[in-house]
C-alpha positions as CSV (number, residue, x, y, z in Angstrom):
1,M,121.0,66.0,141.0
2,R,124.6,64.9,141.6
3,L,125.8,61.6,140.1
4,K,127.1,59.0,142.5
5,A,130.1,56.8,141.8
6,G,129.0,53.5,140.2
7,Q,125.5,54.8,139.5
8,Y,125.9,53.9,135.8
9,R,127.1,50.3,135.8
10,D,125.6,49.0,132.6
11,R,126.9,49.7,129.0
12,V,124.7,49.9,126.0
13,H,124.8,50.6,122.2
14,V,122.3,52.9,120.5
15,Y,121.1,51.9,117.0
16,R,119.1,54.0,114.5
17,E,116.5,52.5,112.1
18,T,117.9,52.0,108.6
19,S,115.1,50.2,106.8
20,A,113.6,51.6,103.7
21,E,110.5,53.8,104.1
22,G,107.4,51.7,104.0
23,S,109.2,48.5,104.8
24,D,107.3,46.0,107.0
25,D,110.4,44.8,108.9
26,P,112.5,47.4,110.7
27,A,116.3,47.2,110.4
28,F,118.6,48.7,112.9
29,A,122.1,48.5,111.5
30,T,123.6,51.9,112.1
31,T,125.3,52.3,115.5
32,L,125.1,55.9,116.7
33,W,126.9,55.4,120.1
34,R,128.8,52.5,121.6
35,D,129.4,51.6,125.3
36,L,127.4,54.4,126.8
37,P,127.3,54.1,130.6
38,C,123.8,53.8,132.0
39,S,121.5,52.3,134.6
40,I,118.8,49.8,133.5
41,T,115.9,49.1,135.8
42,A,113.0,46.7,135.1
43,V,109.6,48.1,135.9
44,S,106.2,46.4,135.8
45,G,104.8,46.2,132.2
46,G,101.4,45.8,130.8
47,E,98.9,47.8,128.7
48,T,97.1,51.0,129.6
49,Y,94.3,53.0,127.9
50,R,95.5,56.4,126.8
51,G,92.7,58.4,125.2
52,R,90.9,55.8,123.2
53,Q,93.9,53.7,122.3
54,I,95.6,50.8,124.0
55,E,99.2,51.6,124.6
56,A,101.9,49.1,125.6
57,T,103.6,50.4,128.8
58,V,107.3,50.2,129.3
59,S,109.2,47.3,130.7
60,H,112.5,49.0,131.5
61,V,113.7,52.5,132.4
62,I,117.2,53.4,131.2
63,E,118.9,56.4,132.8
64,M,122.1,58.0,131.4
65,R,123.8,61.2,130.9
66,Y,122.3,63.5,128.3
67,Y,123.1,62.7,124.6
68,A,121.4,64.8,121.9
69,G,119.8,62.7,119.2
70,I,118.4,59.8,121.1
71,L,114.8,59.5,119.8
72,P,111.8,57.2,120.2
73,N,111.8,54.2,117.8
74,M,115.5,53.8,118.2
75,R,116.9,50.5,119.6
76,I,119.2,50.1,122.5
77,Y,121.3,46.9,122.9
78,Q,123.0,45.7,126.1
79,P,125.9,43.4,125.1
80,L,126.3,41.9,128.5
81,T,122.9,40.3,128.6
82,Q,122.4,40.4,124.8
83,T,119.1,42.2,125.2
84,Y,117.4,44.7,122.9
85,Y,115.1,47.5,124.0
86,E,112.8,49.5,121.8
87,V,112.8,53.2,122.9
88,S,109.2,54.5,123.6
89,R,109.9,57.9,125.3
90,V,113.0,60.0,125.9
91,L,112.7,62.5,128.8
92,A,115.4,65.1,129.5
93,M,115.9,65.6,133.3
94,D,117.9,67.9,135.5
95,S,118.3,70.8,133.1
96,N,119.3,68.5,130.2
97,T,122.1,66.8,132.0
98,Q,120.5,63.4,132.2
99,L,118.1,61.3,130.2
100,M,115.4,58.9,131.3
101,I,114.5,56.5,128.5
102,Q,111.3,54.5,128.7
103,A,111.7,51.3,126.7
104,T,110.2,47.9,126.0
105,E,112.3,44.7,125.8
106,V,112.3,43.2,122.3
107,V,112.7,39.5,121.6
108,V,114.8,39.1,118.5
């Protein structure tokens, strides 16, 4: 898939969890990447049954170029809107040239 000019208009920072193991409150202080170009799209949220567990579905999909090391349970911050997103899934697309990140908006 070929990227179109202006496709990635948003900018985000990616944070890694730095809290001590076993801590009740997660802390995200270490910035792995700053000002990554991406596209953020809101999708319908809710809850679904997966197996025998209730799973919170995603509220946003974030598309960007491929960056190795972005994992679930990381946090993405959009400075323009001052919004945080908790990463649920990271899917490599187009022969590892793009990422589709499924995330849930976090109220801080």
